[in-house]
N, C-alpha and C positions, 0 to 999 in steps of 0.2 A: 405729689401724685403717687398713689400706691401701684404696685405691680398689676393688681386686678383692674384698677380704674383705667389703665391705659388701653385695655381691650374693650371697654364699654363705649358704645356710640353715644354721642352727646344727646341729652334729653331722655335717655332710657332709664326707666325706673328699675333699679337693680334689686330692690327689696321684693318685688313681685315676681321675679324671674329666677329660676334655678340657675346655679352657676354652671358655666361650661364644664364638660367632663374633665378637660385637661387642667382646670383650675381647682377642682375638688381634691381634697386630701383622700388618699387611698390607704386602707388599713389591711393588715394581714388576715388570713383566714382565722387564726387563733383569736383575734379581737372579736370577730363576729360570733365564733363558737362560744366564747365566754359570755358575751352579751345575751345570746339567745338560749344558753343552757344546753347546747348540743356539743358533741365531740367535734374536734377539728376534722376528723375523717368524714363525718356526715356533711359538714359544711363544704368541704372540698368536693365531695360527690355532687352536691347541689350545683356547684359552679363548674363542674367538669365540662359540661356541654354548653355552657353559657358564654356567649361572645357578644361584643357590642360595647357601647359607651360605658365607661366606668369600671371596666375589668382589664387589668394589666396582667400580662403573663411574661415571665422571664424564664426562658428555658436555660438550664445549666447542663449542657451536654458535652460530651467529649472529654470528660475528666478521667484521667488515668487512675485506675484502681479504686474508683468510687462510682457508685451508680448515678445515673442521670436523674434529675428532678426538675420540676417546674415550680417557681414561686408565683403565687397568685395574690395580687393586691386588689382590693375591692372598695369602690367609692360608696358612700351612703345611698346615692341614687340607685346604683346597681343592686345594692343589698336590699333596698326596699322593693324593687321590682321582683327579685327572686323570692324574697320572703313572702310577699303577697301571693305569688304564684303557688308557692308550696303550702300555704295555709288557707287556701280557699275552702269554703264550707263543704263542697262535694268531695274533697280529698280526705277530710277528717272523719274517721269512723266512730 
């Protein structure tokens, strides 16, 4: 039994259903920036106000003598959702 299969109800067709967000692999901003041909800053800006399934944020604050930052990890499902929103025909000039 695999880790993923222990969460699947019996008789469920897993091929037709997207994986649960907590089971999906999450990738750093730089991965998506390289894949899409944008800068990491642009992709980070796209996800700055995005919350919901598939977006993990880890705040690294309270560090002495270093500035605070937030690490963002993004699943393919969340990336698809934001990419489609950003590339709608009415937004492209």
